[in-house]
N, C-alpha and C positions, 0 to 999 in steps of 0.2 A: 393687277385693281388700282389700280390710286386711287378710288370711291368712280364718290355720282357726281356730277357736275347735272346741276340744272340755269337752267340757259331759257333764259325773257329776253325775245329781241320785241324792240318798242318805236311806234310814231306817234308822238306825241297832241296833242289837238295846240291849235294857236294856242298861246296865253299860256299856257302849264304850267304849272310850279316844277320843274324840276327839280336843283338845285336842295329844296327844300325835302321833295321825294329821295333823291340821291343822298341824303344826311339822315329819310329817315330809314331808310333802307340803312343805312351804313348801321344805324343806329341797334337795332331791328339784330340785323348779323352775329355786331357784339356782341349782347345779356345771350347769346343763348350759343351754347358747352357746342351745343352738336351740327354748327355752322364752323364747315375747318377753315373756307377762307371766302370772303365777296368784294369780287375786282368788276368794275360798270368801264366804263367809252362809252365817247359818241362817232359816231363815226365820219371820218376824213376826209373819204373821197371821196363820197355824198353822188356818188352816181347812179341814178337810182332804178339802169339795167341790168345793176349788179342787188343794191339794194330791198328794192321792192318798195321803198319808203318807209320805209323798219331806221331809224334814226341813234340810235339808245340800244346798248346790249347788257346783260344786268347777268353773271355770273355768282351761282353761294355752288362748293362743293361741299360735301357732305362722307360720311363712309360703306353711307350704305340707303340700300333702296325703302329704310322703315326709319330712317332719319329724314327722307326727303319727307316722305307721308308725313313724320310727326308737329315736321316745320311746317305742309301746310294747314296741316288744322291745328298749328297754334293757335290762338283767338290773339296776339299782337299779326301773326301774319294775318291771319284773317281779316282784322280792321285796316289793312294795311293792303290791303288786294282791296278792299274798296276803292278808298286812294286814289290809286294805281290804275285800277280797273277807265275811273269816271274823266280821269286824263291825258287819256292812251286814246290815240285812233283807233290804232290794232296791234295787235298783241301777237304776240308765233312763241312760243315754252315749251322747251324739249329737256328730258331729263334721260342722263344717255350715261355708260360705266364708263371711265377712262380704262385710253388704251392708249399707254406713254410707248415710239417705235422710236425717240429721239429725246432725253433729257435739251433740257441749257447749257455753254459753253461757259463755264467759270471765269 
């Protein structure tokens, strides 16, 4: 196993400060040693048949479920979560263990 992924998909409200939210999450992740990596992106295909309206994906990697739980309770994440939830129209979050079947070719 290669850790636990915390995946969040979001559809932001019109006019939401997406760039600032990304910068804030990047800062939060960089300040917490339990966050092993932070990745994010915006849907490039924009096909609602498949994305169900979700426009952005955020993925944080942790070593364990205990680290995810610690992250979720961290005061910085709690404060960030309030701003994030106020800016989204809909959200989906999933935490899952990573199973690597094929590694990237260098």
